[in-house]
Structure formats: structure tokens, C-alpha cells
C-alpha positions as CSV (number, residue, x, y, z in Angstrom):
1,M,-0.2,0.0,0.2
2,E,1.4,3.4,-0.9
3,W,1.8,6.1,1.2
4,G,-1.6,8.4,1.5
5,M,-4.0,6.1,0.5
6,T,-6.8,5.1,2.5
7,A,-7.1,1.7,4.4
8,S,-10.0,-0.4,2.8
9,L,-9.3,-3.1,5.6
10,D,-9.7,-1.7,9.2
11,R,-11.4,-3.6,11.8
12,T,-11.1,-4.6,15.5
13,L,-11.6,-8.2,16.5
14,Y,-11.4,-9.9,20.1
15,L,-10.6,-13.6,20.4
16,G,-9.9,-16.0,23.0
17,T,-7.0,-19.0,23.3
18,D,-6.4,-21.7,25.9
19,I,-3.2,-22.5,23.7
20,A,-1.5,-19.4,24.0
21,S,-1.4,-19.1,20.0
22,F,-3.3,-17.6,17.2
23,Y,-3.4,-18.6,13.4
24,I,-4.4,-17.0,10.2
25,F,-5.4,-19.5,7.3
26,H,-7.8,-20.8,5.1
27,P,-8.7,-24.6,5.8
28,D,-8.8,-25.7,2.2
29,D,-5.4,-24.4,1.9
30,L,-4.3,-27.3,4.7
31,E,-6.6,-30.0,3.6
32,H,-3.5,-32.2,3.3
33,R,-3.0,-31.9,7.2
34,A,-6.3,-34.0,7.9
35,T,-3.9,-36.7,8.3
36,S,-1.3,-35.1,10.7
37,P,-2.0,-35.3,14.4
38,L,-3.6,-32.5,16.5
39,G,-0.8,-30.0,17.3
40,W,0.9,-30.7,14.3
41,E,1.6,-26.9,13.7
42,T,4.1,-26.6,16.4
43,C,6.3,-29.3,14.8
44,G,9.1,-27.4,13.2
45,F,9.7,-29.8,10.4
46,A,5.9,-29.7,9.3
47,C,4.9,-26.3,10.0
48,R,7.8,-24.5,8.5
49,K,6.7,-26.2,5.1
50,E,3.2,-24.3,5.5
51,F,5.0,-20.9,6.5
52,E,7.1,-21.4,3.5
53,A,4.1,-21.8,1.2
54,G,1.9,-19.2,2.6
55,H,-0.5,-21.4,3.9
56,L,-0.2,-20.5,7.6
57,V,0.6,-17.6,9.7
58,G,1.1,-18.1,13.5
59,W,2.5,-17.1,16.5
60,S,2.5,-17.6,20.3
61,T,1.0,-14.8,22.9
62,G,3.1,-16.5,25.5
63,S,-0.2,-16.7,27.6
64,D,-3.7,-17.8,27.5
65,G,-6.5,-15.3,27.5
66,G,-8.6,-12.7,25.6
67,F,-7.0,-10.7,23.0
68,G,-8.0,-8.0,20.7
69,F,-6.4,-7.3,17.1
70,R,-6.7,-4.4,14.9
71,L,-6.7,-5.8,11.3
72,T,-5.6,-3.1,8.5
73,D,-4.1,-3.0,5.0
74,G,-2.9,0.1,6.2
75,E,-0.1,1.6,8.4
76,L,0.2,1.7,12.1
77,T,-0.9,4.6,14.2
78,Q,1.2,7.0,16.0
79,R,-0.2,5.7,19.1
80,E,0.7,2.0,18.0
81,V,4.2,3.1,17.1
82,T,4.6,4.8,20.4
83,Y,3.8,1.6,22.1
84,R,5.3,-1.2,19.7
85,A,6.4,-4.1,21.4
86,C,8.0,-6.2,18.8
87,S,6.9,-7.4,15.0
88,W,7.1,-10.2,12.7
89,D,6.6,-10.5,9.1
90,F,5.1,-13.9,7.7
91,R,4.0,-15.1,4.3
92,L,0.4,-15.6,3.3
93,R,-1.0,-16.4,0.1
94,V,-4.5,-15.8,-0.4
95,Q,-6.4,-18.3,-3.0
96,H,-9.9,-18.0,-1.7
97,N,-10.7,-14.4,-1.6
98,R,-10.5,-14.9,2.1
99,V,-8.5,-16.1,5.2
100,M,-9.7,-16.6,9.1
101,L,-8.3,-15.5,12.1
102,N,-8.1,-18.6,14.5
103,N,-7.2,-19.9,17.9
104,G,-6.1,-23.1,16.5
105,D,-9.5,-25.0,17.1
106,C,-10.1,-25.2,13.4
107,I,-6.7,-26.0,11.9
108,P,-7.1,-29.4,10.1
109,N,-6.1,-32.5,11.8
110,A,-6.6,-36.3,12.4
111,E,-8.0,-36.5,16.0
112,Y,-10.2,-33.5,16.5
113,P,-11.3,-32.2,13.1
114,R,-13.7,-29.1,13.6
115,D,-15.8,-27.3,10.7
116,P,-14.8,-23.8,10.0
117,P,-17.2,-21.0,11.0
118,A,-20.3,-19.8,8.6
119,G,-19.3,-17.6,6.0
120,D,-20.7,-14.4,7.7
121,D,-18.3,-15.0,11.2
122,R,-16.2,-12.0,12.0
123,R,-13.3,-14.1,12.3
124,W,-13.0,-14.1,8.4
125,I,-11.0,-11.5,6.8
126,V,-11.8,-10.8,3.0
127,L,-8.8,-10.2,0.8
128,S,-8.0,-10.3,-3.1
129,N,-6.0,-13.2,-4.2
130,G,-2.7,-13.0,-4.4
131,D,0.5,-12.6,-2.1
132,Y,0.7,-10.8,1.1
133,C,3.4,-9.8,3.8
134,V,1.8,-10.4,6.9
135,T,3.2,-8.2,9.7
136,V,2.0,-9.0,13.1
137,T,2.9,-6.2,16.0
138,A,2.5,-6.9,19.5
139,I,1.3,-3.7,21.2
140,E,2.4,-2.9,24.9
141,W,-1.1,-1.2,25.3
142,D,-1.6,-1.6,29.0
143,S,1.3,1.1,29.2
144,E,-0.5,4.2,27.7
145,P,-2.0,6.5,30.0
146,G,-5.6,5.9,30.3
147,A,-5.8,2.4,28.9
148,I,-7.1,1.1,31.9
149,D,-9.6,3.3,33.7
150,D,-10.1,3.8,37.7
151,A,-12.4,0.8,38.0
152,G,-9.7,-1.4,36.7
153,Q,-11.2,-2.3,33.5
154,V,-9.9,-1.9,29.9
155,S,-11.0,1.5,28.5
156,E,-13.0,1.6,25.2
157,N,-10.4,3.6,23.2
158,A,-7.2,1.4,24.6
159,L,-5.2,0.0,22.1
160,T,-5.5,-3.8,20.8
161,N,-2.7,-6.3,22.0
162,Y,-2.1,-7.1,18.2
163,V,-2.1,-5.0,15.0
164,I,-2.1,-7.2,12.0
165,Q,-1.2,-5.6,8.6
166,F,-1.9,-7.4,5.4
167,N,0.2,-5.9,2.5
168,R,0.2,-7.0,-1.1
169,I,3.9,-7.9,-2.5
170,A,4.5,-9.7,-5.9
171,D,6.1,-12.9,-4.6
172,I,6.3,-14.5,-1.2
173,A,9.6,-16.3,-2.3
174,F,11.5,-13.1,-1.6
175,L,10.3,-13.0,1.9
176,P,12.6,-14.9,4.6
177,V,11.1,-17.4,6.9
178,P,13.2,-17.1,9.8
179,S,11.1,-19.4,12.1
180,S,10.1,-22.8,11.9
181,A,7.4,-23.0,14.1
182,P,5.3,-20.2,16.0
183,P,7.5,-17.4,17.2
184,R,6.9,-15.5,20.6
185,L,5.5,-12.4,20.3
186,E,4.7,-10.7,23.6
187,C,3.1,-7.5,24.3
188,S,6.0,-5.9,26.3
189,R,8.7,-3.6,25.1
190,E,11.0,-5.4,27.2
191,F,10.4,-9.0,25.4
192,V,12.2,-9.9,22.4
193,P,10.7,-11.8,19.9
194,I,12.0,-15.3,19.6
195,A,12.1,-17.8,16.5
196,E,11.0,-21.1,17.3
197,H,12.2,-24.8,16.3
198,G,8.8,-26.5,17.4
199,W,8.8,-29.7,19.5
200,P,8.8,-32.2,19.0
201,D,11.5,-31.8,16.5
202,A,12.4,-34.5,13.8
203,N,15.3,-36.0,16.2
204,A,12.9,-36.3,19.2
205,Y,13.3,-39.8,19.8
206,L,17.0,-40.0,21.7
207,T,18.2,-42.0,24.5
208,D,18.1,-39.5,27.7
209,Q,21.9,-39.1,28.6
210,S,21.3,-37.8,32.1
211,P,23.7,-40.0,34.4
212,I,22.2,-43.1,36.1
213,T,21.1,-42.3,39.6
214,T,22.6,-44.1,42.2
215,E,19.4,-44.1,44.4
216,R,17.2,-47.1,44.0
217,V,14.2,-46.7,41.7
218,V,11.1,-48.0,42.2
219,V,10.0,-51.1,40.1
220,L,6.6,-51.5,38.2
221,E,5.8,-54.8,36.6
222,N,3.9,-54.8,33.5
223,R,3.6,-57.2,30.1
224,D,3.9,-54.1,28.2
225,W,7.1,-52.7,29.8
226,L,9.3,-52.4,26.6
227,L,9.0,-48.6,25.6
228,V,11.5,-47.3,23.1
229,A,13.1,-44.2,24.3
230,G,11.3,-41.0,23.5
231,F,8.2,-42.4,23.2
232,S,5.3,-42.6,25.6
233,R,2.5,-45.2,26.5
234,S,-0.4,-45.0,29.1
235,L,-0.5,-48.0,31.3
236,P,-2.9,-49.0,34.1
237,V,-1.4,-48.5,37.5
238,A,-3.1,-49.1,41.2
239,D,-4.1,-46.4,43.0
240,R,-1.0,-46.3,45.1
241,V,1.2,-45.7,42.3
242,H,-1.0,-42.8,41.2
243,D,-0.9,-41.1,44.3
244,A,2.9,-41.3,44.4
245,A,3.2,-39.9,41.3
246,F,0.5,-37.2,41.4
247,G,-1.6,-37.2,44.3
248,D,-3.0,-34.0,45.5
249,V,-1.6,-30.6,45.0
250,E,0.1,-30.7,48.2
251,S,2.0,-33.8,47.4
252,Q,3.3,-31.9,44.0
253,T,5.9,-30.0,45.9
254,N,6.7,-32.9,48.4
255,S,10.2,-34.0,48.5
256,E,8.9,-37.8,48.4
257,R,6.8,-37.6,45.4
258,I,7.9,-40.5,42.9
259,D,7.9,-39.6,39.3
260,T,10.8,-42.0,37.9
261,F,10.3,-45.6,37.8
262,V,11.5,-48.5,35.9
263,L,9.3,-50.7,34.0
264,V,10.0,-54.4,34.0
265,P,8.5,-57.6,33.0
266,P,6.4,-59.7,35.4
267,G,8.7,-61.5,37.6
268,V,12.0,-59.7,36.8
269,K,15.5,-60.9,38.1
270,A,18.9,-59.4,38.3
271,G,20.6,-58.7,35.0
272,Q,17.4,-58.4,32.8
273,P,16.7,-55.2,31.1
274,G,14.2,-52.8,32.3
275,V,13.0,-49.2,31.0
276,L,13.7,-45.9,32.9
277,V,10.6,-43.8,32.8
278,R,9.4,-40.6,34.0
279,A,5.6,-40.1,34.7
280,S,3.9,-37.4,32.3
281,G,0.4,-37.5,33.0
282,A,-2.7,-39.2,34.3
283,S,-6.3,-39.9,33.3
284,R,-9.2,-42.1,34.8
285,S,-12.8,-43.1,33.5
286,G,-15.3,-44.0,36.2
287,D,-14.1,-46.6,38.3
288,D,-11.3,-48.1,36.0
289,P,-7.8,-48.0,37.3
290,W,-5.8,-45.0,36.8
291,Q,-3.8,-44.6,33.6
292,I,-0.2,-43.1,33.9
293,G,1.4,-41.8,30.7
294,F,5.1,-42.7,30.9
295,M,7.6,-41.2,28.8
296,A,10.6,-43.6,28.1
297,L,13.9,-42.3,28.8
298,R,16.2,-45.3,28.2
299,L,16.9,-48.9,28.3
300,V,18.8,-50.2,31.9
301,R,20.4,-53.0,33.3
302,I,18.5,-54.5,36.7
303,V,21.4,-55.1,39.0
304,D,19.1,-56.1,42.0
305,V,15.5,-55.7,43.4
306,R,15.1,-55.1,47.1
307,R,12.2,-54.0,49.2
308,S,12.0,-50.6,50.9
309,A,10.0,-48.0,52.1
310,G,6.8,-50.4,51.0
311,W,8.3,-50.5,47.4
312,S,10.2,-52.9,45.4
313,R,13.1,-50.9,44.5
314,A,15.7,-51.7,42.0
315,Q,19.3,-50.5,41.4
316,I,20.2,-49.9,37.7
317,K,23.0,-49.4,35.5
318,S,23.2,-47.9,32.2
319,I,23.5,-50.2,29.0
320,T,26.0,-49.9,26.3
321,R,25.7,-50.7,23.1
322,P,27.9,-52.3,20.7
323,T,29.2,-50.0,18.2
324,E,30.0,-50.9,14.5
325,P,30.7,-48.2,11.6
326,I,28.3,-47.5,9.4
327,G,28.1,-45.3,6.4
328,S,26.3,-42.1,6.1
329,E,24.3,-43.5,3.1
330,A,22.3,-45.9,5.7
331,L,20.1,-43.3,7.0
332,D,18.9,-41.9,3.5
333,S,17.9,-45.7,2.3
334,L,16.2,-46.8,5.5
335,K,14.4,-43.4,5.2
336,S,13.4,-44.3,1.8
337,L,12.3,-47.6,2.6
338,F,10.0,-46.5,5.4
339,A,8.7,-43.6,3.4
340,T,7.4,-46.2,0.8
341,F,6.1,-48.8,3.5
342,A,4.4,-46.0,5.0
343,R,2.7,-45.1,2.0
344,T,1.6,-48.6,0.7
345,N,1.6,-51.0,3.6
346,H,-2.5,-51.2,4.3
347,S,-1.8,-52.6,7.9
348,F,0.2,-49.8,9.1
349,R,-2.1,-47.1,7.6
350,S,-5.2,-48.8,9.3
351,Q,-3.1,-48.9,12.4
352,F,-2.0,-45.4,12.3
353,P,-4.3,-43.0,10.9
354,T,-1.4,-40.2,10.8
355,A,0.7,-42.5,8.9
356,D,1.5,-39.9,6.5
357,F,3.0,-37.7,9.3
358,V,4.9,-40.4,10.7
359,A,6.6,-40.8,7.3
360,E,7.2,-36.9,6.9
361,Q,8.8,-36.9,10.4
362,V,11.1,-39.8,9.5
363,M,12.0,-38.1,6.2
364,A,13.2,-35.0,8.1
365,M,15.2,-37.0,10.7
366,T,19.1,-36.2,10.7
367,S,19.9,-38.7,13.9
368,L,20.4,-42.6,13.2
369,E,19.4,-43.2,16.6
370,S,16.0,-41.2,16.3
371,L,15.7,-43.1,13.2
372,T,15.8,-46.4,14.4
373,H,14.0,-45.7,17.7
374,A,11.1,-44.5,15.3
375,L,11.0,-47.4,13.1
376,L,11.3,-49.9,16.1
377,H,8.4,-48.2,17.8
378,H,5.9,-47.9,14.7
379,L,7.0,-51.1,13.0
380,P,5.2,-54.5,14.0
381,L,7.8,-56.2,15.8
382,S,7.6,-59.0,18.6
383,L,8.6,-58.1,21.8
384,E,12.0,-60.5,21.5
385,Q,12.8,-58.7,18.0
386,R,12.2,-55.0,19.5
387,L,14.3,-55.7,22.5
388,A,17.2,-57.5,20.4
389,S,17.5,-54.3,17.9
390,L,17.5,-51.9,21.1
391,L,20.4,-53.9,22.6
392,A,22.0,-54.0,19.1
393,S,24.5,-51.6,17.3
394,D,23.2,-49.1,14.9
395,A,24.7,-51.1,11.8
396,D,22.6,-54.2,13.3
397,R,19.8,-52.2,13.8
398,V,19.8,-51.0,10.1
399,R,20.2,-54.7,8.8
400,T,17.3,-56.0,11.0
401,L,14.9,-52.6,9.7
402,T,16.0,-52.8,6.3
403,A,15.3,-56.5,5.9
404,I,11.8,-56.1,7.5
405,L,11.0,-53.1,5.5
406,T,11.8,-54.9,2.4
407,E,9.8,-58.0,2.9
408,Q,6.8,-55.8,4.1
409,T,6.9,-53.5,0.9
410,A,7.7,-56.6,-1.3
411,P,5.3,-57.1,-4.3
412,S,2.4,-59.5,-3.3
């Protein structure tokens, strides 16, 4: 827009969020994300593609709550310039003569899809088709005198939290994309905007390298004990285990709270492997047993098990896998095999509705350990096969996984 021209778009909108984020998009442009999991837009390897294509604008506010937005194709007012905190430029390619400002609840996904709002909903923003630089500016609105009245309420004349400018450009390809996930833009002039890489990243499935504790770890016996490092699983537990891990609010700061356990098979003995896990959440339905989500940290060896303070507790030690040189080409070969498997194996696609997203993440991986962990988690292996591979060298893992994938993708 040229200086001196009158803005054709200039209106105010108020929205709330419980994920501390807002997005601008058209659902049709993200239709291919209908097979991605809820929250895919926080994963850098996925979100960056949509940022680069101009399919998505998104930023983090730093907190939940209600926010005000001024939408314009004009300039900032002098008041907004005075109280400007920070800004960020995004690519946007408008292809349907409108986009929506949304708190994330209408972003296409495989788990909780929601229909877009009606065509006359104020969240829709009418724009001519074409390429835009969307500048999101955070405003330290509450520092302006009179923004909050004597009763502690926001005055009618207060500035909005954000100003969103839609400026036509020739081609979004010339606009840099410095953040792979929604950047953090807070309404404070003391805040420096932060580019984000997203979580989980492509190489999220790594063995925790924290030193093994010398203290004994509470033992939990379960048939489904073998979790792969970096992955989580919900397992039923006794009330006593839930209370020790979570309990009431007071127990959350109790120094005796237990949040780390070692999962082992029933009847475990010294010398056998177990999985060191961290309790990461709990849920319950009616009178059913508590379910705790356990995040796998690493495979460990049980030294011995003793009863102590009413619990079975194990002394554990780390497991060192064999080493064997392996060429860097093994990573690309294994990724390519898995991509074909994920695309063509009907059983896998039926078991994992987000199979395309899993393959997308695998293709973005640069860590051989993370790659083999992802495949050992997702492929249909017996417990014995999975354990043997987790204990094996990277080279042996690759040979085993290559053989399995080749067999699973062979023409029938």
C-alpha cells in the first residue's frame, strides 16, 4: 500500500485462546493436514513447510486469555508506533478471497477436526487473491495512560494487543522465513521476539543421557514394559502408584514424590533389562484403574531388586550398545524404505491414521538413533525382536530394519 492511500481494511476483533497462540489461514489450503495429528503446527519440520508455502501465519502470545486485534491493510497509527513491542513478518498466499483469524481450533487434523465458522463469521477476513506480507505487531497497550480506567477495566479507547497488517507483495518467495514454528511475540517492549524450532523436532526420539542415579528406583511390573526411548505410553496402575506420582496438589511439591520408575516384565530378575521412565500425566474413567502416561528415557540393566519403604526398588546401571561403523548413506536408504512402507502398507496405515505425518517426520530426521527408535516403535515387531534391536549396534539395527521393511513392501 502506498503512503497517503486510505486503508480499505480496518476493523477490530477480539478472540480468546487456551493454547497461547493464534493463526491465520484458509482451511482448504491445509486440507492435506487432515491426516496429521492434533498440534502438528507446533512441529517445526511440518509447520515450516506451511510457513514457506504461505498457507499458515501463526504466533505465540506467551499466555492464554482474551486478546484484541486490529486488522488493516494500512499503516500503524502513531499511538501504536509509540507502544510497539515487537513485530514479525509472515508469508501469506490468499487463494480463496478470504482467510480466517483463529485460535487453532479449526486447523485441520486427524484427531479433533472441526468445521470452519459460517461465512458471515467475523473471524473471516476478506482479501483479494494474491501474495501478502502479513506483519503481526505486538502492542504494549496497557502502558498507555488511560488504557485502564479507575475501576481497573480496559477502557473503550485502549489499543489492541496486536495489529495485523496485510500488505500486497509481488511474490512471497522473496520474504525470509526465519522461524520453523510459531514465533513468540509478547506485548512487552522489554521482550525480544523469539524464533522457534518447534516440538517435537524431527530428532526427538533419543536416549536420555543424564547420569544414572545411584538411588534405587521404584519397580513397576507390566507385560507392556518395553517402551522405546523418546516415546510414551499410557499404562494402568494401582491407586497407590498414581498417588505417589501425582496425588493431590500438596504432594506436587513433596520431596518424597515419585515421578521416575523402571518398567520391567513380570517376575524380573537381576541382570534383565528394564526401561527407565518418567510419569508425565494421568487420567481415569469412572471406576477404571488410573492410567499414567510414561515417557521412556532409556533402556537400563537391573542390578538387583529389594523391598524398601513399602516398594520394590531396583538398583540400575546403564547399557552400552556395541559399536560398528556404518556409512551415512544408510540413513537415507532406511528413510526411503520406510516412506514406501508407510505409503503402501495397508495394515500400517490402518493402525496409524497419521501414517503420512509419521513418514514426514522420519524423512526429516538426521539422527540415526532417532530414526531407528522411530521405526522400532512403529513397525509390527515382536517383543523379542524389538528388544534385540534396542540392544544392538546401529549397524545391526539398520540391517534388521532394512530386512523387515523390504519384506513388508515386497510386491505380493
